[in-house]
C-alpha positions, 0 to 999 in steps of 0.5 A, spaced: 553 686 697 547 690 699 549 695 693 549 690 688 542 687 691 539 694 691 541 695 684 539 688 682 532 689 685 531 696 682 533 693 675 528 687 676 522 692 678 523 696 672 523 691 667 516 689 668 513 695 667 508 696 661 508 702 656 504 708 659 497 708 657 494 715 654 501 717 651 501 724 647 498 723 640 503 726 635 508 728 640 514 729 635 510 733 630 511 727 625 504 727 622 503 734 619 496 736 616 494 739 610 495 747 612 502 745 615 500 744 622 501 738 626 495 733 627 492 734 634 495 741 635 493 748 635 497 754 635 496 760 640 499 766 637 497 772 640 499 777 634 499 776 627 506 777 627 508 771 631 508 764 627 508 757 629 511 752 624 514 745 622 521 745 620 526 739 618 531 742 623 530 736 628 534 733 633 531 726 632 525 724 627 524 728 621 520 735 624 521 739 630 516 745 631 519 753 631 515 758 635 517 765 632 515 771 637 515 778 634 518 783 640 512 785 645 507 781 640 503 777 646 504 770 647 506 764 642 505 757 643 502 750 641 496 747 645 493 740 644 487 741 639 481 739 643 473 739 642 469 739 648 465 732 649 468 729 642 470 723 646 477 724 644 480 727 651 485 721 651 489 725 646 490 731 651 494 726 655 
C-alpha cells in the first residue's frame, strides 16, 4: 500500500513539470550551415589532420557528428559557438 502511494505521488509530481527553459539550440545537429558545420556550434581542431563533420549515420534524427582525431595530433571536439556580449548567451545552455 505504501509503495503504491509513493509511486503515485512520484508520477503525479513528474506530470506537472514544465519543459526546461534555455534548451541547447540545434542539439541534434539537424540544422547545418552552408560550410557543413552545425549551426550554433564550432569545431575545435588541434591540428589540420583532425576533422569534425556532420554525417548521416544517426541513431535518431537525420544527422550525427563525427570527430576524427589523427594519432598524437592534439584535441578534436565541438563547442557551442558564442560571441561575447551578443545577447545570445542562452544558446550556450
